[in-house]
Structures are given as structure tokens and as C-alpha cells.
C-alpha positions as a printed NumPy array, in Angstrom:
array([[ -24.681, -275.448, -171.786],
       [ -24.617, -277.009, -168.349],
       [ -27.195, -275.208, -165.978],
       [ -26.918, -275.911, -162.43 ],
       [ -29.851, -276.414, -159.801],
       [ -28.009, -276.129, -156.814],
       [ -28.829, -273.154, -155.199],
       [ -25.315, -272.694, -154.105],
       [ -22.256, -270.702, -156.048],
       [ -19.38 , -272.125, -157.296],
       [ -16.53 , -271.676, -154.593],
       [ -13.134, -271.117, -156.203],
       [ -10.639, -273.893, -155.232],
       [  -7.605, -274.664, -156.992],
       [  -5.006, -276.818, -156.868],
       [  -6.625, -279.503, -154.46 ],
       [  -3.712, -282.297, -154.551],
       [  -0.367, -282.406, -155.887],
       [   0.492, -285.437, -158.383],
       [   4.176, -285.325, -157.307],
       [   5.26 , -287.88 , -155.137],
       [   7.987, -287.502, -152.174],
       [  10.879, -289.735, -151.619],
       [   9.408, -293.212, -150.004],
       [   6.359, -293.129, -152.263],
       [   4.147, -290.977, -150.218],
       [   2.171, -288.544, -152.304],
       [   2.669, -284.587, -151.22 ],
       [   0.638, -283.267, -148.905],
       [  -2.656, -281.318, -150.234],
       [  -2.087, -277.973, -150.936],
       [  -5.798, -275.583, -151.403],
       [  -5.911, -272.353, -152.821],
       [  -9.203, -271.184, -151.131],
       [ -10.21 , -267.701, -152.625],
       [ -13.499, -266.25 , -150.972],
       [ -15.027, -263.503, -153.254],
       [ -17.667, -261.978, -151.195],
       [ -18.722, -261.997, -147.807],
       [ -21.763, -264.389, -148.855],
       [ -18.845, -266.847, -150.235],
       [ -17.039, -266.943, -147.138],
       [ -20.346, -267.367, -144.907],
       [ -21.55 , -270.175, -147.084],
       [ -18.081, -272.178, -146.656],
       [ -17.709, -271.29 , -142.998],
       [ -18.338, -274.158, -140.626],
       [ -19.07 , -272.179, -137.205],
       [ -20.281, -275.491, -135.447],
       [ -16.599, -276.367, -135.062],
       [ -14.968, -274.911, -132.116],
       [ -11.966, -274.441, -133.758],
       [ -13.86 , -273.086, -136.831],
       [ -13.666, -274.775, -140.666],
       [ -14.372, -274.001, -143.824],
       [ -16.258, -275.881, -146.36 ],
       [ -14.502, -277.151, -149.925],
       [ -16.132, -278.272, -152.483],
       [ -14.49 , -281.198, -154.145],
       [ -14.872, -283.985, -156.316],
       [ -11.745, -285.859, -154.658],
       [ -11.863, -288.732, -152.174],
       [ -10.358, -287.417, -148.915],
       [ -10.38 , -289.592, -145.433],
       [ -11.988, -287.797, -142.232],
       [  -9.289, -287.183, -140.337],
       [  -6.945, -286.147, -143.253],
       [  -4.719, -282.971, -142.668],
       [  -4.602, -280.547, -145.573],
       [  -2.595, -277.357, -145.748],
       [  -3.537, -274.277, -147.94 ],
       [  -4.005, -270.542, -148.489],
       [  -7.088, -268.631, -147.704],
       [  -7.563, -265.44 , -149.679],
       [ -11.004, -263.152, -147.675],
       [ -13.057, -260.858, -149.624],
       [ -11.577, -257.465, -150.079],
       [  -8.174, -258.771, -148.401],
       [  -5.016, -259.497, -150.902],
       [  -3.479, -260.992, -148.08 ],
       [  -3.448, -264.926, -148.111],
       [  -3.564, -266.561, -145.135],
       [  -1.994, -269.85 , -144.391],
       [  -4.479, -272.913, -143.047],
       [  -3.919, -276.32 , -141.548],
       [  -7.289, -277.892, -141.56 ],
       [  -8.638, -281.717, -140.826],
       [ -11.013, -283.348, -142.998],
       [ -14.175, -283.223, -140.183],
       [ -17.288, -283.375, -142.352],
       [ -17.83 , -284.728, -145.864],
       [ -21.065, -284.282, -148.288],
       [ -21.191, -286.802, -150.877],
       [ -21.789, -286.62 , -154.54 ],
       [ -25.625, -286.371, -154.951],
       [ -26.303, -285.328, -151.347],
       [ -30.244, -285.531, -150.322],
       [ -29.837, -282.092, -149.262],
       [ -28.819, -280.734, -152.584],
       [ -25.548, -279.543, -150.829],
       [ -22.462, -279.445, -153.119],
       [ -20.262, -282.475, -153.072],
       [ -16.961, -281.675, -150.623],
       [ -15.324, -281.866, -147.647],
       [ -15.348, -279.987, -144.418],
       [ -11.946, -278.65 , -143.051],
       [ -11.742, -278.067, -139.085],
       [  -9.093, -275.504, -138.483],
       [  -6.193, -276.566, -136.613],
       [  -6.422, -276.222, -132.649],
       [  -3.589, -274.213, -132.324],
       [  -2.888, -270.228, -131.756],
       [  -2.403, -270.077, -135.539],
       [  -5.954, -271.691, -136.202],
       [  -7.553, -269.188, -133.175],
       [  -6.276, -266.399, -135.234],
       [  -7.807, -267.6  , -138.654],
       [ -10.918, -268.177, -137.051],
       [ -11.027, -264.634, -135.419],
       [  -9.907, -263.477, -138.489],
       [ -12.489, -265.218, -140.201],
       [ -15.221, -264.254, -138.332],
       [ -14.212, -260.042, -138.147],
       [ -14.721, -260.835, -142.005],
       [ -18.182, -261.717, -141.591],
       [ -19.383, -259.36 , -139.605],
       [ -22.863, -259.389, -138.971],
       [ -23.573, -262.226, -141.552],
       [ -22.179, -264.587, -138.69 ],
       [ -25.357, -265.139, -137.048],
       [ -27.675, -265.319, -140.149],
       [ -30.279, -267.697, -140.554],
       [ -29.351, -268.485, -144.255],
       [ -28.338, -271.821, -145.404],
       [ -24.748, -272.968, -146.066],
       [ -22.985, -276.232, -147.666],
       [ -23.036, -277.823, -144.189],
       [ -25.789, -276.773, -142.022]])
């Protein structure tokens, strides 16, 4: 049995990268399936310091700063899956001295769709948005 000493719960993330290859030899874009089961899960993953908003994704995969990722986000108590486009703007390496989990922070797109998603996330967070609790990034 493995016992985690991290104070952070595990975020449900599935299907981080397609292994298939498109014509021309390029890999298919990454497609994330992000499921936030509770408002606290969402709070811990939300990156409010990005003007556009963002989400932290726990992953051991290597991504590059600026890499574009696509995904579907399920919020707590909401059966709808929200499409998202994000750009890697934060990387927490393995064995971070802060004890935070390994992964990447996605800055939401700066278009109207990103703004709507940011507003939807912040509405779902409610009073947690101004909390002083630690999260995955700051």
C-alpha cells in the first residue's frame, strides 16, 4: 500500500495525451478530461493570479511553456462538460520543495469562450474564491 504524505488530494484527470499520430507525423493535440468533484477540488486547482483564469492539472507528463492543450471540464454538482483551451503557463516539477503536486498550470484562452469559462468557474467557487487556503500553485 502506498501512503501519500501530500496535503493535497488527487485531482481526477484522464486521457492526457492521444498516442495516435496525424498525417505528417505530428501527434494529436492533448485532450484533457478534468473532473472537479467538490468545490474544494476546484478551488485547489483554480489559478486566480492569471488574468484570464487558469487550472492546475496534476500530471507527470512533460509539457512545454506555451503549449496549447484542449479539454473538457466538469464542475462540482454540474453534469455539463465545459470545453476549454489552455496554454501551459506554470510548471511544478516532481519533488517540488513546496510539497505541491507535479503538474502544469493552464492559462485559459483570452477570448470570449475563456472569459465565459472563467466566470462559470468563479461562480461555482463562490465564497471560496477569496479564501486564504493553500492550493496547488500559490
